N, C-alpha and C positions, 0 to 999 in steps of 0.2 A: 247335458251333453249337447254339443252343437249339431246342427243338421247341415247336410250338404245338398245343394240343388242339383238334380240330375234330370236330363231329358233323354229318355230312351225310346227307341222305335223298333218295331218288328220289321222283317225284311220287306222293304220297298212298298209299304202299303199306304204311305201318306201322300197327299197331294202336295205339289210344290207350293211353298209359301216362304215368307221372310223369316228365317230362323231367329232374327233379332227379337221378334215378338215373344218367342219362348224364353229367350235369355233375359228379357226385361222382367218377365213374370218370375223367373228364378231369382234374379238379383233383388227383387222386391219382396221375396218370401220372408216371413217372420222367423226369428230364431237367431240367437247370438252365435258367432263363430261358426257359421254354417259352411265356411270354406268356399273356395272359388267354384263358379258354375262349371259343370262338366258336360261333355258331349259324347256319351257312349253311342256307338253307331253299329248295331247289329243289323246291317242291311246290305244290299248289293253294293259292290265297291264303287261303281260309277256314281250313283246318287249319294252314297255314303261319303265319298271324298268331297263332292261338291258341297254337301250340307255341312260337313265338318269344317271346311274352309270358310263357308259363310258364317258359321257359328263363331269361329275364331275372330273373324272380322267384327262380329257383333259384340265381342267381349269375353267369349269363353277362354279360360286359361288352361284347361286340360282337355285333351282329346284321347279317347280310348280307341286304340288301333291295334292291329295284329299283323305280323309278318305274313305275307302272301294272302292277307285277308281271311285267314282261317277262322273258323267258328262254326257253331251249330247252324242248321238250316242253310240260309244263303250266305252265311259268313259274316265277318266284321269288316269295317273299313280298313283298307290296305295301308299299312305303315309306310311302305315305300312310296305310294302315290302321294300321301299327305306330306311326307318329309321333302320329297322332290319338288312338289308344288310350292311349299312354303319357302324353300331355298331359291327356286328359279323365278317364281312370280312375285313373292313378297319380300325376298331377301331377308328371311327370318332364319337365324341360326338355332338349330335344335340340339346341338351337341352330339349328333349322330354322325359317325364316320360313313359318309355316303358311298365311299369307294368300296366298302364291304357289303353293300346291299345285295349285289348279285350273288356273291359267295354265300352269304347268310341265307338267302332265299333258296339256293340249291341245297344247303344243309338241311333246312326245314323240310324241303320236299322229300329228301331221302329218309329223314327220321319219321315224318308223318305218313309217308306213303301217298300223299296227295300231291299230284303233279299239276302244274299250271299249264293251261293251253298255250300254244305258241304265240297266240295273238294278245296275251296279257300285257297291258302297258308296263313299261319300265323293266320288268324282269323276264318277260316272255322271250322265247328263242327268236321270234320274228320282230321284236320291238325295234331293233336296229339293223334289220336285214332288208336289203333292197334288191328287187328283181326287175320291176318294170323299166323299160328302156329310158323313158323320160325322167324317171326318178333317179336312176343311176347316173345319167348324163348330168343332171343338176347337182347331184351329190358330189361327183368327181370335180365339178367346177367350183363348188363351195359347199361344205358340209351343212352350213346353216340353211340352205335351201329346203332341206327335208328333215333336218334334225334340230329341234329347238334347244337341245342341250347335248353336250358331248357325251357319248356312251361311257367314256372313262370316268365320268362323274359318279356313276353308279357301279363301276367295276366291270363294265362290259366293253365290247368292241363293235365297231361297224363292220358289216360284212356284205359282200355282194353275192347273190345266189343266182344260179342258172335255173332256167325254167321256161315255160311256154311264153311268158311275157318278157323275157330277157331281150335286150338289144345288143348291138355289136359293141357299143362302148363298154358295157358291163362285162361281156364275155372277153373282150380284148384285155381289160384290166385283170380279170381272173387268170387268163392265160399268161399274162406277164408275171403274175405272182407265182405261177407254176414254172417259170423260167422258159416259156415257149414264145417264139416270135413268128407267128404265121403271116403269110402274105395276105393282101387284101382279099383275094379270091378264096384262100384257105379259111380266112376268118368268116367269110360269108357262108362257106360250106359247114363249118363248125356250128355257127349260129342256127343254120337250118336244121341240123341234126339234133341240136339241143331242144329246139322248139318242137320237133317231131316227137322226141322222147317225152317232153313235158306234156304234150297233148294226150298222152296215154294215161296221165294221172300219176306217173312215177316221179318221185323226188329225184332230181338230178344232183347227185353228190359230186364232191371234188374229184373222186376217183373216176366217176362216170365221165366227167368233162375231160379229164386227162386221157382216158381211153379213147374218147371220140376224137380228140385232137391228134393223138398218136396215129390213129387210123387215117385221118384226113391228110396229115402231114407226112405220112409214110415213115414214121419213126419206129425203129426197132430197138427195144431195150428190155432186157429181162428183169423180172422182179428180183430185188436183192434178197428178200426174205421169202422162202418157200417152205411149205409144210411137207415134211417127209413122212411123219407118222403121228397119229393121234389115237390114244386109247382112253376110253371113258368107261368106268365101272360104277354102277349104281344099283340100288336095291332097297328093300325095306329093312334089312338087318345090317347094312353097312353105310358108312359115310361116303357120299359120292366123291370119287377120286378120279383124276385124269393125269396122264403123262403125255408129254409132247416132245417131238424132235423137230427142230427147225434147221434149215440150211440157210446160213447168212453169208453171202458172197462165197458160197461153196464150203464154208466151215460149219461143222455140225455142233448144235447146241441142244442140250436136253434139260428138261425140268418137269416138275409135277406140281399138282395143287389139289386142294379139297374145297368143297363148297356146299351150299344148301341144295344143290341139284346138279344134273349133268352139265347144263350150260354154264353155271357159275364155276364149277370145278374146272371145266375146259378153259374158260377165260382166265382163271387164276393160274392154270398151268402155263398158258401162253405168256401171261404177265411175268411169271417167275423166270421163264426162259429169256424174255426180252431184257429183263433187268441185268442180264449178263453182258449186254453189248450196247444198250441205249436206254436213255431215260425217257420212255414214252408212257403216257398215262391214258387210261380210258376215262373220258369225261362224261359221255352220255351214251345210253344204249336204249334202243326201242325196237320192239318186234310186233309184227302184225301178221295175221293169217290172210293170204290172198284168196284161198279157196276154203270151202267148208269140208267137214268130215275128218276122220282120223288120219287121212293122208294129206292133210292141208299143206300147202306150200308156204314156208315162212319167208317173210320179207324183213330183213334186219338192217337197221341204219345205226351207225355209230359215229361218235366224234372223238378223235384221239388228238392228244397234244404232246408236243415236244418243245419245251421252253415257251416262247411267246407264240409259236405257230400252232394252229389247230386246223385240222381238216376233217371232212365228213366222208364216209364211205358206206357203201350199200352192197348187200348180197342177197340173192334169192335162191333158196334150196329147199328140197323136200325134207331134208334133215335139219331140224332146228339148231342142233349143235354145230353142224358144219356151216350153216348160214351165218351163225354168230362168229365163228373162227375166221371164215373167209372175209367177212366185212372188216374185222379188226386187222387182218393181215394186209388187206388193200390199203387201209389207212396208214399202217406202218410203212409200207413201201412208198407211199406218197411223201411222207415226212423224211424218210431216209434219202430218197432221190433229191429232194429239195435241199437237204443239208449238204449235199455234195456240189451244189451249183455255185 
């Protein structure tokens, strides 16, 4: 039976060297039909990607990779990093549909329960997000200034975010997307408020930016979707259940939902109500405790989508269920307002 040459490493313990030395040893190993040299890479994604690419350059014909770099200990080499580098830098076709990379990554996150940091290359939430003023200005002038590949290539989109590093060009672009046209002085005032809020360490969501702009520009507009009533029942002998009543442009809509906990059931109830008047989906949900103790205040951030448009919203409340519902309703209102512009 033939043997196959393999060069495996443990997480990031080797010194940098020329991988072609290893490949030459494997290619010269004795044994008929040993198969093509392989490059398994159970190590940190950064060195793993670099060494995998170097090994392919040296003659490796197979690379062992994993979506999101999942694996024991420090994980395996990231599939998405290797595939994108091969396509963008080496013009090598792997047969993988790169436009499905982001969607597949999100699916693996949900199924595995292992979520990638926002700073993760290619698939992280911040991979194609731009905040700093000089970056945004350059991006708006030409996307190639700060993006070596189009985010659509991996199924993502560029986005400009507001924060303490944001400049007026970026905020002006975001307000334009929101359908607002501030004067020069109003734009300066909005930018100042955004920086002030960002300095506190808070994530400035789309709904926060809209609220700041409404206040500065003295815009009066009621939310189209309002929560009239929410009832959540949970316990050790029943399935968590929630019922919700929403007022949409003054019209009452009702719905209910079950889930694996009070928050999940409340969100499902809201989702079932919304399905009656709009196709809005919850894309991302995150929660953190601002304070300690059993009375901790919950800080919830969500991303909701309607068609091609996705917005972020945030809510802070001592009640974790209400913080979740309020954040979702804020995002829905932003999407519904924009759909009428």
